[in-house]
C-alpha positions in Angstrom: 114.3 116.9 110.4 115.5 113.9 108.3 118.2 116.1 106.8 119.4 116.9 110.3 120.3 113.2 110.9 121.8 112.7 107.4 118.9 111.1 105.6 118.4 112.2 102.0 114.7 112.1 101.1 111.9 113.3 98.8 108.8 115.0 100.2 105.5 115.9 98.5 101.8 116.2 99.3 98.6 115.5 97.4 95.0 116.3 98.0 92.6 113.3 97.6 89.8 113.7 95.0 87.3 113.6 97.8 87.8 117.0 99.5 86.4 115.7 102.7 89.6 113.9 103.3 92.8 115.5 104.6 95.8 116.3 102.5 98.3 113.4 102.3 102.0 113.9 102.9 104.5 111.4 101.5 108.2 110.9 102.3 110.3 108.9 100.0 113.7 107.5 101.1 115.3 105.9 98.0 118.9 105.2 98.9 119.6 101.9 100.7 122.1 103.7 103.0 119.5 106.3 104.0 116.9 103.6 104.7 119.3 101.8 106.9 120.0 105.0 108.9 116.2 105.6 109.1 115.7 102.1 110.5 118.4 102.5 113.1 117.7 106.1 114.2 113.9 106.6 113.6 112.1 103.4 112.6 108.3 102.8 112.7 105.8 101.9 115.4 103.7 99.9 113.0 104.9 96.3 112.8 103.9 95.9 109.1 105.8 99.0 108.1 108.8 97.8 110.0 108.6 94.4 108.3 108.4 96.0 104.9 111.4 98.3 105.7 113.5 95.3 106.8 112.5 93.4 103.6 113.9 96.3 101.5 117.1 96.1 103.6 117.3 92.3 103.2 117.3 91.9 107.0 
């Protein structure tokens, strides 16, 4: 989905040591240009994640 809007990213999953917990999926967007596209086209609902994203973009 991110590839469809031109965002280069890494994706992996991990299983917590406690198997009662669900598998965790992690998306990594490393390039500044791609983080900027993500903030403009997708963004976050969570205000703290939005603030952290803006901090990485120096906004």
